[in-house]
DSSP file (Angstrom, degrees, kcal/mol; ACC not computed):
  #  RESIDUE AA STRUCTURE BP1 BP2  ACC     N-H-->O    O-->H-N    N-H-->O    O-->H-N    TCO  KAPPA ALPHA  PHI   PSI    X-CA   Y-CA   Z-CA
    1    1 A M              0   0    0      0, 0.0    11,-2.7     0, 0.0     2,-0.3   0.000 360.0 360.0 360.0 137.5   30.1 -109.7    0.8
    2    2 A K  E     -A   11   0A   0      9,-0.2     2,-0.4     2,-0.0     9,-0.2  -0.994 360.0-152.5-139.8 146.9   26.5 -109.3    1.8
    3    3 A I  E     -A   10   0A   0      7,-2.3     7,-2.7    -2,-0.3     2,-0.4  -0.988  17.5-150.6-117.5 129.0   24.6 -109.0    5.1
    4    4 A R  E     -A    9   0A   0     -2,-0.4     2,-0.5     5,-0.2     5,-0.2  -0.838  17.2-178.7-102.3 130.8   21.0 -110.2    5.1
    5    5 A F  E >   -A    8   0A   0      3,-3.2     3,-2.5    -2,-0.4     2,-0.5  -0.851  68.9 -69.2-122.0  93.0   18.2 -108.8    7.4
    6    6 A G  T 3  S-     0   0    0     -2,-0.5    -1,-0.0     1,-0.3     0, 0.0  -0.466 120.6  -8.1  63.5-114.2   15.2 -110.9    6.5
    7    7 A R  T 3  S+     0   0    0     -2,-0.5     2,-0.3    -3,-0.1    -1,-0.3   0.600 120.9  90.2 -89.4 -11.5   14.3 -109.7    3.0
    8    8 A H  E <   -A    5   0A   0     -3,-2.5    -3,-3.2     2,-0.0     2,-0.4  -0.650  56.6-165.0 -91.5 139.0   16.8 -106.8    3.0
    9    9 A T  E     -A    4   0A   0     -2,-0.3     2,-0.5    -5,-0.2    -5,-0.2  -0.983   4.1-161.5-126.1 132.9   20.4 -107.3    1.7
   10   10 A I  E     -A    3   0A   0     -7,-2.7    -7,-2.3    -2,-0.4     2,-0.3  -0.967  14.8-140.2-112.8 125.0   23.3 -104.9    2.3
   11   11 A N  E     -A    2   0A   0     -2,-0.5    -9,-0.2    -9,-0.2    -2,-0.0  -0.637  19.7-165.9 -81.3 138.9   26.4 -105.1    0.1
   12   12 A L        -     0   0    0    -11,-2.7     7,-0.1    -2,-0.3     6,-0.0  -0.872  30.8 -86.2-121.9 156.4   29.7 -104.6    1.7
   13   13 A P        -     0   0    0      0, 0.0     6,-0.1     0, 0.0    -1,-0.1  -0.239  28.5-132.2 -58.0 148.2   33.1 -104.0    0.3
   14   14 A A  S    S+     0   0    0      4,-0.1     2,-0.2     5,-0.0     3,-0.0   0.763  82.9  87.7 -72.7 -26.0   35.2 -107.0   -0.8
   15   15 A S  S  > S-     0   0    0      1,-0.1     4,-1.7     2,-0.0     5,-0.1  -0.542  74.2-140.2 -79.9 140.9   38.3 -105.7    1.0
   16   16 A R  H  > S+     0   0    0     -2,-0.2     4,-2.5     1,-0.2     5,-0.2   0.883 103.7  55.2 -63.8 -39.2   38.8 -106.6    4.6
   17   17 A F  H  > S+     0   0    0      1,-0.2     4,-2.4     2,-0.2    -1,-0.2   0.898 106.5  50.9 -58.9 -43.3   40.1 -103.1    5.2
   18   18 A G  H  > S+     0   0    0      2,-0.2     4,-2.4     1,-0.2    -1,-0.2   0.902 111.1  47.3 -62.7 -43.6   37.0 -101.5    3.8
   19   19 A R  H  X S+     0   0    0     -4,-1.7     4,-2.6     2,-0.2    -2,-0.2   0.902 112.7  49.2 -66.1 -42.6   34.7 -103.7    6.0
   20   20 A L  H  X S+     0   0    0     -4,-2.5     4,-2.6     2,-0.2     5,-0.2   0.891 111.8  50.1 -63.0 -39.9   36.8 -102.9    9.1
   21   21 A L  H  X S+     0   0    0     -4,-2.4     4,-2.2     2,-0.2    -2,-0.2   0.916 112.7  45.2 -64.4 -45.1   36.7  -99.2    8.4
   22   22 A I  H  X S+     0   0    0     -4,-2.4     4,-2.5     2,-0.2    -2,-0.2   0.936 114.5  49.2 -64.3 -46.4   32.9  -99.2    7.9
   23   23 A G  H  X S+     0   0    0     -4,-2.6     4,-2.2     1,-0.2    -2,-0.2   0.928 112.3  46.7 -59.2 -47.0   32.4 -101.2   11.0
   24   24 A A  H  X S+     0   0    0     -4,-2.6     4,-2.7     1,-0.2     5,-0.3   0.886 111.7  52.0 -64.3 -39.6   34.6  -99.1   13.2
   25   25 A A  H  X S+     0   0    0     -4,-2.2     4,-2.7    -5,-0.2    -1,-0.2   0.912 109.4  49.8 -67.2 -39.0   33.0  -95.9   11.9
   26   26 A L  H  X S+     0   0    0     -4,-2.5     4,-2.2     2,-0.2    -2,-0.2   0.924 112.5  46.0 -61.3 -44.2   29.6  -97.2   12.7
   27   27 A V  H  X S+     0   0    0     -4,-2.2     4,-1.5     2,-0.2    -2,-0.2   0.931 115.4  46.6 -66.6 -44.5   30.5  -98.2   16.2
   28   28 A I  H  X S+     0   0    0     -4,-2.7     4,-0.8     1,-0.2    -2,-0.2   0.891 113.3  49.5 -63.3 -40.7   32.3  -94.8   16.8
   29   29 A G  H >< S+     0   0    0     -4,-2.7     3,-0.7    -5,-0.3    -1,-0.2   0.883 107.3  55.6 -65.1 -37.0   29.3  -92.9   15.3
   30   30 A G  H >< S+     0   0    0     -4,-2.2     3,-1.6     1,-0.2    -1,-0.2   0.814  95.8  64.5 -65.1 -32.0   26.9  -94.9   17.5
   31   31 A I  H 3< S+     0   0    0     -4,-1.5     3,-0.3     1,-0.3    -1,-0.2   0.856 104.5  47.7 -56.7 -34.8   28.8  -93.8   20.6
   32   32 A F  T X< S+     0   0    0     -4,-0.8     3,-1.6    -3,-0.7    -1,-0.3  -0.229  74.1 132.7-100.2  41.5   27.7  -90.3   19.7
   33   33 A G  T <   +     0   0    0     -3,-1.6     7,-0.3     1,-0.3    -1,-0.2   0.614  57.4  72.0 -69.6 -12.0   24.1  -91.3   19.1
   34   34 A F  T 3  S+     0   0    0     -3,-0.3    -1,-0.3     5,-0.1    -2,-0.1   0.675  84.9  86.3 -75.7 -16.8   22.7  -88.5   21.2
   35   35 A L  S <  S-     0   0    0     -3,-1.6     3,-0.1     1,-0.1    -3,-0.0  -0.471  94.7 -90.6 -79.5 153.5   23.7  -86.1   18.3
   36   36 A P  S    S+     0   0    0      0, 0.0     2,-1.8     0, 0.0    -1,-0.1  -0.296 109.1  14.2 -61.2 153.3   21.4  -85.4   15.4
   37   37 A I  S    S+     0   0    0      1,-0.1     2,-0.1    -3,-0.1    -4,-0.1  -0.309 111.8  85.0  76.4 -48.7   21.8  -87.7   12.4
   38   38 A L        -     0   0    0     -2,-1.8     2,-0.3    -6,-0.2    -1,-0.1  -0.419  62.6-172.5 -76.6 155.8   23.9  -90.3   14.3
   39   39 A G    >   -     0   0    0     -2,-0.1     3,-1.6    -3,-0.1     4,-0.2  -0.985  40.5-115.7-148.6 159.4   22.1  -92.9   16.3
   40   40 A F  T >  S+     0   0    0     -7,-0.3     3,-1.2    -2,-0.3   -10,-0.1   0.672 107.1  77.3 -67.0 -16.7   22.6  -95.7   18.8
   41   41 A W  T 3> S+     0   0    0      1,-0.2     4,-1.2     2,-0.2    -1,-0.3   0.695  81.2  70.5 -62.8 -18.6   21.4  -98.1   16.1
   42   42 A M  H <> S+     0   0    0     -3,-1.6     4,-2.4     1,-0.2    -1,-0.2   0.760  86.2  65.4 -73.2 -25.7   24.8  -97.7   14.5
   43   43 A V  H <> S+     0   0    0     -3,-1.2     4,-2.5    -4,-0.2     5,-0.2   0.977 104.6  40.3 -63.7 -56.4   26.6  -99.7   17.3
   44   44 A P  H  > S+     0   0    0      0, 0.0     4,-2.2     0, 0.0    -1,-0.2   0.876 116.7  51.6 -64.1 -33.5   25.0 -103.1   16.7
   45   45 A L  H  X S+     0   0    0     -4,-1.2     4,-2.1     2,-0.2    -2,-0.2   0.916 110.0  48.5 -66.3 -40.3   25.2 -102.7   13.0
   46   46 A G  H  X S+     0   0    0     -4,-2.4     4,-2.8     2,-0.2    -1,-0.2   0.884 111.1  50.6 -64.1 -38.7   28.9 -101.8   13.2
   47   47 A L  H  X S+     0   0    0     -4,-2.5     4,-2.1     2,-0.2    -1,-0.2   0.881 108.2  53.6 -68.0 -36.0   29.5 -104.9   15.4
   48   48 A L  H  < S+     0   0    0     -4,-2.2     4,-0.3    -5,-0.2    -2,-0.2   0.929 110.5  45.9 -61.3 -44.6   27.7 -107.0   12.8
   49   49 A V  H >< S+     0   0    0     -4,-2.1     3,-1.5     1,-0.2     4,-0.5   0.937 113.3  49.7 -65.4 -45.8   30.0 -105.7   10.1
   50   50 A L  H >X S+     0   0    0     -4,-2.8     4,-2.2     1,-0.3     3,-1.4   0.847  96.8  70.8 -61.8 -30.2   33.1 -106.3   12.3
   51   51 A S  T 3< S+     0   0    0     -4,-2.1    -1,-0.3     1,-0.3    -2,-0.2   0.647  86.4  67.6 -65.3 -11.3   32.0 -109.8   13.1
   52   52 A I  T <4 S+     0   0    0     -3,-1.5    -1,-0.3    -4,-0.3    -2,-0.2   0.877 117.8  19.3 -68.7 -37.1   32.8 -110.8    9.5
   53   53 A D  T <4 S+     0   0    0     -3,-1.4    -2,-0.2    -4,-0.5    -1,-0.1   0.593 113.8  70.2-111.2 -14.8   36.5 -110.3   10.0
   54   54 A L     X  -     0   0    0     -4,-2.2     4,-2.2     1,-0.2     3,-0.3  -0.911  60.0-158.8-114.5 112.6   37.1 -110.4   13.8
   55   55 A P  H  > S+     0   0    0      0, 0.0     4,-2.4     0, 0.0     5,-0.2   0.867  91.3  56.8 -55.7 -40.2   36.6 -113.8   15.5
   56   56 A A  H  > S+     0   0    0      1,-0.2     4,-1.6     2,-0.2     5,-0.1   0.924 111.3  42.5 -60.1 -43.0   36.1 -112.3   19.0
   57   57 A V  H  > S+     0   0    0     -3,-0.3     4,-2.9     1,-0.2    -1,-0.2   0.854 110.6  57.9 -71.0 -35.2   33.1 -110.2   17.7
   58   58 A R  H  X S+     0   0    0     -4,-2.2     4,-2.4     2,-0.2    -2,-0.2   0.902 105.6  49.2 -62.9 -39.9   31.8 -113.2   15.7
   59   59 A V  H  X S+     0   0    0     -4,-2.4     4,-2.3     2,-0.2    -1,-0.2   0.925 111.4  49.6 -63.0 -43.8   31.6 -115.3   18.9
   60   60 A W  H  X S+     0   0    0     -4,-1.6     4,-2.4     1,-0.2    -2,-0.2   0.930 111.9  48.5 -60.4 -47.0   29.7 -112.5   20.6
   61   61 A R  H  X S+     0   0    0     -4,-2.9     4,-2.2     1,-0.2    -1,-0.2   0.892 111.4  48.8 -62.9 -40.7   27.3 -112.1   17.7
   62   62 A R  H  X S+     0   0    0     -4,-2.4     4,-2.1     2,-0.2    -1,-0.2   0.903 111.0  49.9 -67.3 -39.9   26.6 -115.9   17.5
   63   63 A R  H  X S+     0   0    0     -4,-2.3     4,-2.4     1,-0.2    -2,-0.2   0.909 110.9  49.9 -63.4 -42.0   26.0 -116.2   21.2
   64   64 A A  H  X S+     0   0    0     -4,-2.4     4,-2.6     1,-0.2     5,-0.2   0.900 109.8  51.4 -64.3 -39.5   23.6 -113.2   21.1
   65   65 A A  H  X S+     0   0    0     -4,-2.2     4,-2.2     2,-0.2    -1,-0.2   0.886 110.2  48.1 -62.1 -39.3   21.7 -114.8   18.2
   66   66 A V  H  X S+     0   0    0     -4,-2.1     4,-2.5     2,-0.2    -2,-0.2   0.920 113.1  48.2 -67.1 -44.1   21.3 -118.1   20.0
   67   67 A R  H  X S+     0   0    0     -4,-2.4     4,-2.6     2,-0.2    -2,-0.2   0.941 113.2  47.2 -62.1 -47.8   20.1 -116.3   23.1
   68   68 A I  H  X S+     0   0    0     -4,-2.6     4,-2.5     1,-0.2    -1,-0.2   0.918 111.6  51.4 -60.9 -43.6   17.6 -114.2   21.2
   69   69 A G  H  X S+     0   0    0     -4,-2.2     4,-2.4     1,-0.2    -1,-0.2   0.917 110.4  47.6 -61.3 -45.0   16.4 -117.2   19.3
   70   70 A R  H  X S+     0   0    0     -4,-2.5     4,-2.0     2,-0.2    -1,-0.2   0.912 111.6  51.3 -60.2 -42.1   15.8 -119.2   22.5
   71   71 A W  H  X S+     0   0    0     -4,-2.6     4,-3.2     1,-0.2     5,-0.4   0.944 110.8  48.0 -60.8 -48.1   14.0 -116.2   24.0
   72   72 A I  H  X S+     0   0    0     -4,-2.5     4,-2.6     1,-0.2     8,-0.4   0.907 109.6  53.7 -59.7 -44.4   11.7 -115.9   21.0
   73   73 A K  H  < S+     0   0    0     -4,-2.4    -1,-0.2    -5,-0.2    -2,-0.2   0.886 117.0  36.4 -57.7 -42.7   11.0 -119.6   21.0
   74   74 A V  H  < S+     0   0    0     -4,-2.0    -2,-0.2    -5,-0.2    -1,-0.2   0.927 129.8  28.3 -79.6 -46.0    9.9 -119.5   24.6
   75   75 A H  H  < S+     0   0    0     -4,-3.2    -3,-0.2     1,-0.2    -2,-0.2   0.710 129.1  32.6 -96.9 -21.5    8.1 -116.1   24.8
   76   76 A L     X  +     0   0    0     -4,-2.6     4,-2.3    -5,-0.4    -1,-0.2  -0.561  62.8 163.1-132.6  69.2    6.8 -115.6   21.3
   77   77 A P  H  > S+     0   0    0      0, 0.0     4,-2.3     0, 0.0     5,-0.1   0.820  75.5  55.5 -64.0 -31.0    6.0 -119.0   19.8
   78   78 A A  H  > S+     0   0    0      2,-0.2     4,-2.0     1,-0.2     5,-0.1   0.924 109.9  46.4 -66.9 -40.7    3.8 -117.7   17.0
   79   79 A L  H  > S+     0   0    0     -3,-0.2     4,-2.8     1,-0.2     5,-0.2   0.937 110.4  54.7 -63.2 -43.6    6.7 -115.5   15.8
   80   80 A W  H  X S+     0   0    0     -4,-2.3     4,-2.2    -8,-0.4     6,-0.2   0.908 108.0  48.7 -56.3 -43.4    9.0 -118.5   16.1
   81   81 A Q  H  X>S+     0   0    0     -4,-2.3     5,-2.4     1,-0.2     4,-0.7   0.914 111.7  49.0 -66.3 -39.4    6.8 -120.6   13.9
   82   82 A R  H ><5S+     0   0    0     -4,-2.0     3,-0.8     4,-0.2    -2,-0.2   0.917 112.3  47.8 -65.7 -41.2    6.7 -117.8   11.3
   83   83 A L  H 3<5S+     0   0    0     -4,-2.8    -1,-0.2     1,-0.2    -2,-0.2   0.866 110.0  52.8 -67.0 -35.2   10.4 -117.4   11.3
   84   84 A R  H 3<5S-     0   0    0     -4,-2.2    -1,-0.2    -5,-0.2    -2,-0.2   0.608 116.1-116.3 -75.1 -11.7   10.9 -121.2   11.0
   85   85 A G  T <<5       0   0    0     -3,-0.8    -3,-0.2    -4,-0.7    -2,-0.1   0.635 360.0 360.0  88.0  13.6    8.6 -121.2    8.0
   86   86 A G      <       0   0    0     -5,-2.4    -4,-0.2    -6,-0.2    -5,-0.1   0.430 360.0 360.0-111.1 360.0    6.0 -123.3    9.6
């Protein structure tokens, strides 16, 4: 299993339990983002990992991706063209 962020790729465990454990740990760690080392960035990353195995989170992620894409298309057309490869 892999997650891609543009040019970056993150390898995830093949087991469902491992992915659920990592995703839950990231979300829980993100809740304590005000502490040193932990950060609020962990929440969306944890939800992204959980969306691989949990349909409810997958629907949320897909809706968010569509909304963000529409916003970029309207408000940042130059970025939209670069992302589309044109």
